[in-house]
N, C-alpha and C positions, 0 to 999 in steps of 0.2 A: 500228450502229458490232459491229467484231472488235471484244475488247483488244487484242490487236496494231499494229488501221490506232490510229495517230494524226495529226489533223487540225489546223489552222495556229490560236489563239488570236484575233482581234480587238484590239493596245490604241491605248488611244486617251488615258494617259498621256504620255504624248508629251517632260516632263522630270525623267522618275523617273530616279534612280538607278541604280535595277535597270532598270526598261524601259524608262527615256524611250529613245527611238531618235535624238531630233534632245540629246540630253545627251555630249554630247563625252568628259567626263569621268566618265560612265557606264560598266557593264557590254553593256543593249542588252541586258538578254535579250528575249529570243520563247521566247511559250511552244503546248504542243500536247496535247492531250492526245483520251484512250481512251475517253473517260468513266469512269474510277475514277478512275487520276490523272492532274499536269500536267508535264510535263515540260519544260524544253529545256538548251539542245544548245549551251554556248559556250566562248570561249575569253577568260584572263583577260588582260586585253594587263598593261605592264612597269610602267606609273607603276601600279598595283596591291602591288605586292610587297609581304615581308615585306622578309628578309634578304634576299639574292643572287639567287637567282629560284625562292623559294619565291617562292607568294602568298599574302596580310598575310590575318591568319588572322581583322581584324574582315569584308573584304570575303570569306571566304569564310562566310562569317558568314553578313551577310547574302545572299548567295547564296541559302546554307535561307533564311531568313526570308524571303525573294521569294520563291522554287519552296509553300511552304506557305501564305501571305498568297492566291498565283493559287488553286491549290488548292480551300481554302476557300471563296473567293464564288464559286469556278468552280458548283465540287460540294453548294453547300451553297444558291445563293444569299442568298444574306446578305453586310452587310459585317462588319469584323472587322477589327480592334488586337491586332497581339502581346500576351499580358502576362505572358508568363516562354519562356525561351529556353534549353534542354538542348542544345552543343553539344558530340559527341565527331566526335575528330578524329580516327584511325585515321590512317593515312596524306602523306606528301610531296605536295603540291598544287601543278606548279611553274606560275606564267609562263608564257604562249608551245606549252600545252600542250591539246588537244581534251577537258573535260569533258563526261559530261552528270546533269543535275540532277531526280529525281522528287519528291514532294509527295504526301499522302495526306489522306485523312484515318482517326487511329490508332483515334479512337471517339469518340463523339457524349455528352458528359453529361450534357447537356441542352440545353433552348433558350434557353441565354446562354453558352450555355462547351463547345467543341473541343479533345481533344486532336489537333494537326496529324504526322501523319513526313513526312521529308525523307531521300533518299539524295543524297553526291555522289558520282560514277564517275567514276573515269581514264578515260586510250584503253584500260584493259588490261580497264575494265569488275568493275574493284576498287573495291569502298570504300573509300574515300576520308576520308568525312569523311559523319557522318550525326547530326538535330539532331530535337528532340520538342517540340513549342511548346504553350502553350495558348493562348488566342483570347477571347479575349470575343466575340458574335457581338449582334449591329445590324440588327435593321429597319432603313431605307431613310430612317422618317418617324427614327427616333427616334435615327443618320448624319445630319441633316443637323441636330433642333436643339441638336446638341454640334459644329453654324457650322464643323466641316473642311475642310468642302469650299464650293466655289460651289454655290448649289440647278443650274447649269445643267451642270457636275459633275457631281454627282453622278447626277443624269440617262443624263448620259453615263458613266457608270462599270452603273449600273442595267442599259443595254439591253448595253452591255460585257458581263454578269458572271448576262443574265438563259439564261430557258428557248428568248424568244424565238430568242438567238441558235443554238441546241442545232437549232430548229426549224426557222432559213432554212441549216443543212448539214445537215442532212437532208432537206432541197430539198434539196438544188446536187449532193447526194450522189444522189438517187432522179433528176436529172435522166441528173449523167456515167453511172450506170450503164444509163439506155435511148437516152444516145446513141450 
């Protein structure tokens, strides 16, 4: 896969506020990867406004946190939780206008901590907000011991972010190239 080739990622978290496609109050983010970053293109809906026609800063923070979380879980193939997040708002983000958000690994501290980064770009390609987050990393076994989600959901999540998904996509791409 080339760095400028983006392919869709699988999501099983249907009720999540950030990425759940069945959460009617949520952002319904869909994710794509080029194996170096994770991206989502979205329009922040009007019910998530702050002042007048501006997206609420907490919602922008959620978008940045969500893409960093997906980037960390997919690119590192580990579970994680946000420990600390720092957001810098640079330009207004308006509701109803398309934005793209990118998440990537900034620095692998050790086997228990990673620094992830994200940028939210407006329709003109300008960086409107950026974030850096410190995330705690967990094996599936440790995550299970913390009782954060039911075991069957944990297994589905492991598949969602695993190398199996990458391998399946590689097979599909090879089949499509040969067709």
